[in-house]
Each structure stands twice: as C-alpha cells, then as structure tokens.
C-alpha positions in Angstrom: 15.0 -10.3 -8.8 17.0 -7.2 -9.4 16.5 -3.7 -8.1 15.2 -2.5 -11.4 12.3 -5.0 -11.4 11.1 -3.5 -8.1 10.7 0.0 -9.5 7.3 -0.6 -11.1 6.0 -2.0 -7.8 7.2 1.1 -6.1 5.5 3.3 -8.7 2.2 1.3 -8.4 2.3 1.9 -4.7 3.0 5.6 -5.2 0.2 6.0 -7.7 -2.2 3.9 -5.7 -1.6 5.8 -2.5 -4.5 8.1 -3.5 -6.7 5.1 -2.7 -4.7 4.6 0.6 -5.9 8.0 1.7 -9.5 6.8 1.6 -8.7 3.5 3.3 -6.1 4.5 5.8 -6.4 8.3 5.9 -8.7 8.4 8.9 -6.5 6.3 11.1 -3.2 7.9 10.0 -4.8 11.3 10.6 -5.7 10.2 14.0 -2.1 9.6 14.8 -1.4 13.3 14.5 -3.9 14.1 17.3 -3.5 11.1 19.6 -2.2 12.1 22.9 -2.6 15.8 22.1 -5.5 16.7 24.3 -4.1 19.9 25.8 -6.3 23.0 25.3 -5.4 25.9 23.0 -2.9 28.3 24.5 -2.0 32.0 23.8 1.0 32.7 21.6 3.1 33.8 24.5 2.3 30.5 26.4 3.2 28.5 23.3 6.6 30.3 23.1 7.4 29.5 26.7 6.3 25.9 26.2 8.2 25.4 23.0 10.4 22.5 24.3 7.2 20.6 25.2 5.8 21.4 21.7 8.9 20.0 20.1 8.7 16.9 22.1 5.0 16.4 21.0 6.0 16.8 17.4 8.8 14.3 17.7 6.4 11.9 19.4 3.9 12.3 16.6 6.6 11.6 14.0 7.7 8.5 15.8 4.1 7.2 15.9 3.5 7.9 12.3 6.7 6.1 11.3 5.9 3.2 13.6 2.4 2.8 12.1 3.8 2.7 8.6 6.6 0.4 9.6 4.1 -2.1 10.9 1.9 -1.7 7.8 4.8 -2.4 5.4 6.0 -5.3 7.5 2.5 -6.9 7.2 2.7 -6.4 3.4 6.1 -8.1 3.3 4.7 -11.0 5.4 1.8 -11.4 3.0 4.2 -11.2 0.0 6.4 -13.9 1.5 3.4 -16.1 1.9 2.2 -15.5 -1.6 5.7 -15.9 -3.1 6.2 -19.2 -1.2 3.2 -20.7 -3.1 5.3 -20.5 -6.3 8.4 -21.6 -4.5 6.5 -24.7 -3.2 5.8 -25.7 -6.8 2.2 -24.7 -7.0 2.9 -22.4 -10.0 5.6 -24.4 -11.7 3.2 -25.7 -14.4 3.6 -23.5 -17.5 -0.2 -23.2 -17.9 -0.5 -21.9 -14.4 2.3 -19.4 -14.9 0.7 -18.0 -18.0 -2.7 -17.7 -16.3 -1.2 -16.1 -13.3 0.7 -13.6 -15.4 -2.4 -12.6 -17.3 -4.4 -12.3 -14.1 -1.8 -10.2 -12.4 -1.8 -7.6 -15.2 -5.6 -7.7 -15.5 -5.7 -6.9 -11.8 -3.5 -3.8 -12.5 -5.9 -2.7 -15.3 -8.8 -3.1 -12.8 -6.9 -1.2 -10.2 -6.2 1.7 -12.6 -9.9 1.9 -13.5 -10.8 1.7 -9.8 -8.5 4.6 -9.0 -10.1 6.7 -11.7 -13.6 5.8 -10.5 -14.2 4.4 -14.0 -15.1 0.9 -12.7 -15.6 -0.2 -9.1 -15.3 -4.0 -9.6 -12.5 -4.2 -7.0 -14.9 -3.0 -4.4 -16.6 -6.4 -4.5 -13.2 -8.1 -3.9 -12.6 -5.8 -0.9 -16.1 -6.7 0.4 -15.2 -10.4 0.2 -12.0 -9.8 2.1 -14.0 -8.5 5.1 -14.2 -12.2 6.2 -10.6 -11.9 7.2 -10.9 -8.4 8.6 -13.7 -9.4 10.9 -11.3 -11.7 12.7 -8.5 -9.1 12.9 -10.6 -6.0 13.9 -11.2 -7.1 17.6 -7.4 -7.1 18.1 -7.4 -3.3 17.6 -9.5 -2.4 20.6 -6.7 -2.8 23.3 -4.4 -0.6 21.1 -6.6 2.5 21.2 -5.8 5.3 21.6 -2.5 5.0 19.6 -0.6 7.2 22.1 2.7 5.3 21.9 5.0 4.2 19.0 4.5 0.6 20.1 0.7 0.8 19.8 1.1 2.5 16.5 3.4 -0.2 15.2 0.9 -2.9 16.3 -2.0 -1.1 14.7 -0.1 -0.7 11.5 0.7 -4.4 11.5 -2.9 -5.3 11.8 -4.2 -2.6 9.5 -2.1 -4.1 6.7 -4.6 -6.9 6.6 -7.6 -4.6 5.9 -9.4 -5.7 2.7 -7.9 -3.6 -0.2 -8.2 -4.2 -3.9 -4.9 -2.4 -4.4 -3.0 -4.7 -2.0 -4.6 -7.7 -3.6 -3.4 -6.6 -7.0 0.2 -6.2 -5.7 0.0 -9.6 -3.9 -0.9 -11.4 -7.1 2.2 -9.9 -8.6 4.3 -10.9 -5.6 3.0 -14.4 -6.0 4.5 -14.6 -9.5 8.0 -13.7 -8.2 8.8 -17.4 -7.5 10.0 -17.3 -3.9 9.1 -16.1 -0.4 12.1 -13.7 -0.5 11.2 -12.2 -3.8 7.6 -11.9 -2.9 8.5 -10.0 0.3 10.8 -7.7 -1.7 8.1 -6.9 -4.2 5.6 -6.0 -1.4 8.3 -4.0 0.4 8.8 -1.9 -2.8 5.0 -1.5 -3.1 4.7 -0.5 0.6 7.5 2.0 0.3 5.7 3.5 -2.7 2.7 4.2 -0.5 4.9 5.7 2.2 5.3 9.3 1.1 1.6 10.0 0.9 0.7 8.3 4.2 3.7 10.0 6.0 2.4 13.3 4.7 -1.1 12.4 5.9 0.2 11.7 9.3 2.1 15.0 9.5 -0.1 17.3 7.4 -3.5 15.8 7.9 -6.6 16.9 6.0 -4.7 19.5 3.9 -2.8 16.8 2.0 -5.9 14.5 1.9 -8.0 17.2 0.1 -5.3 17.7 -2.5 -4.7 14.0 -3.2 -8.4 13.2 -3.5 -8.8 15.7 -6.3 -10.1 14.1 -9.5 -7.1 15.1 -11.8 -4.8 13.4 -9.3 -6.9 10.3 -9.2 -7.1 10.1 -13.0 -3.3 10.6 -13.4 -2.6 7.9 -10.8 -5.1 5.5 -12.3 -3.6 6.0 -15.8 -0.1 5.2 -14.6 -1.3 1.9 -13.0 -3.5 1.1 -16.0 -0.5 1.7 -18.2 1.6 -0.9 -16.4 -1.3 -3.4 -16.7 -1.8 -2.8 -20.4 2.0 -3.1 -21.1 2.0 -6.4 -19.3 -0.9 -7.7 -21.3 0.7 -6.5 -24.6 3.8 -8.4 -23.6 1.8 -11.5 -22.8 -0.1 -11.3 -26.1 3.1 -10.9 -28.2 4.9 -13.7 -26.3 8.2 -11.9 -27.1 10.5 -9.4 -25.3 9.6 -5.8 -26.0 13.0 -4.4 -25.2 12.9 -1.4 -22.9 9.3 -2.2 -22.0 10.7 -5.2 -20.0 11.8 -2.7 -17.3 8.2 -1.5 -17.0 6.6 -4.9 -16.6 5.6 -5.8 -13.1 5.9 -9.5 -13.5 8.4 -11.7 -15.3 7.1 -13.4 -18.3 6.7 -17.2 -17.7 
C-alpha cells in the first residue's frame, strides 16, 4: 500500500465526520467543560487570573487530543484485525475477493446516502452493533468525569467501538487491504480524516456543530463519499483499469 492509496480513506473520514458530530459530538463537547466548574468572574478578575485560564485551555487541548488519539488507536486495532483476515488466507479465493470488493464499495454508496439522509439503512447495522457496545459501555463509568488526559485517552479507546455505519464501511475496505499492517494504515488514514472536525468540536463546541450539521454540508459530504463508491463499482463492472480513477478507488481491484 502506498501513500496515495490512503488519500481516499482520509477523504472519506473527512466527509463522514459530519456524522461523527452526531455520534461523538456530545462526548467531545463534554471534554471542553470537564474540570471547568469555576463560577463566572468579572473581566478584571479574569485578567488577573489569566495564567490559570491559560493552564485550563492547555489542559482542555490535551484532553481533546488524548480522546482522539485513543479513538484513532482503536480504529487502527480494528483495521489490523480486519486486515489480518485477508492475510490469514480467508479472502484469497478470487470469488471472495470480488464479492468483498463489490460489498466495500456498496457500503460506501450506502454511507453517502446515509450522510445525505436519503436512506437510513446503515442505522439498522448500527443497531445490530449495539450487542458489542453493551459489553463495552460499563467500562466507561470509572472514567467519568474525563478530567485528565489519561481518562480521555481511555474513553477515546473505548468510544472507537461504538456501533457506527461509517466505521463499518471503512473497516470493510481495510479488510480488503490484505494484511494487518495495511488494514491498520487504512483505518489510521480514515481516523485522521475525522480528526479536524472532532478537534474543532472539542475546542469550539456547539458553534462548529451547528455549522457542520447544516443540510448543504451533509449533502456535499454525502455526495463525495457516494462518488467514491460509484467509481469503485464502475471499476468493478468494467474489470479494467480506469487510469486516473485508480487513485480515487478506495480498494485495490482483485
């Protein structure tokens, strides 16, 4: 896997991050207020206490970074597990490779429609994933409130396993990469794509959330992801290289 092949995964994560706001926005927004329980102060008092304010801001930034670091690490672990399925020989049969390739791109089409609110089929997949989440959720209780970077890192690592159709779509693509290392790299690129929006959420809070949830933004993001899926399906249907479109295909053709 070369760096160019990771670009589409990054873009899918970037476009899909409007969905992350709905899934993770609440907990990321909470990071900006955890540990900030001091009452409002007059302007003069704030000026005098500026060093303490700067320390609070730095602490908030560290916690937001730690949360997202844990979240992306969990994506990479899941990607390594998915990629290892292919590396172990489970997807070496040509028929399975072809089926997996079609399914990965169909999932991207479904994700694009989901982001645009044109079709909510992935919501059923997320509901099925709640079986896993019910086992993970109790582990969060000792980590609340997230008032230290270590707690935020641990919460991020657990939150990465929240049922999410967007993550499932990316994982199916990671599984087609052929090895644990490539699967982890694909999910790292995807996770980094979601990072700008969730960092902004942690630092700017509801102001960014309101802008990113606007319908034009969701439609534009959905169209981008949908486009990747359609290009992949066209490539599969033609069975030949489409030149520059190869750089835009999220999975290698079997």
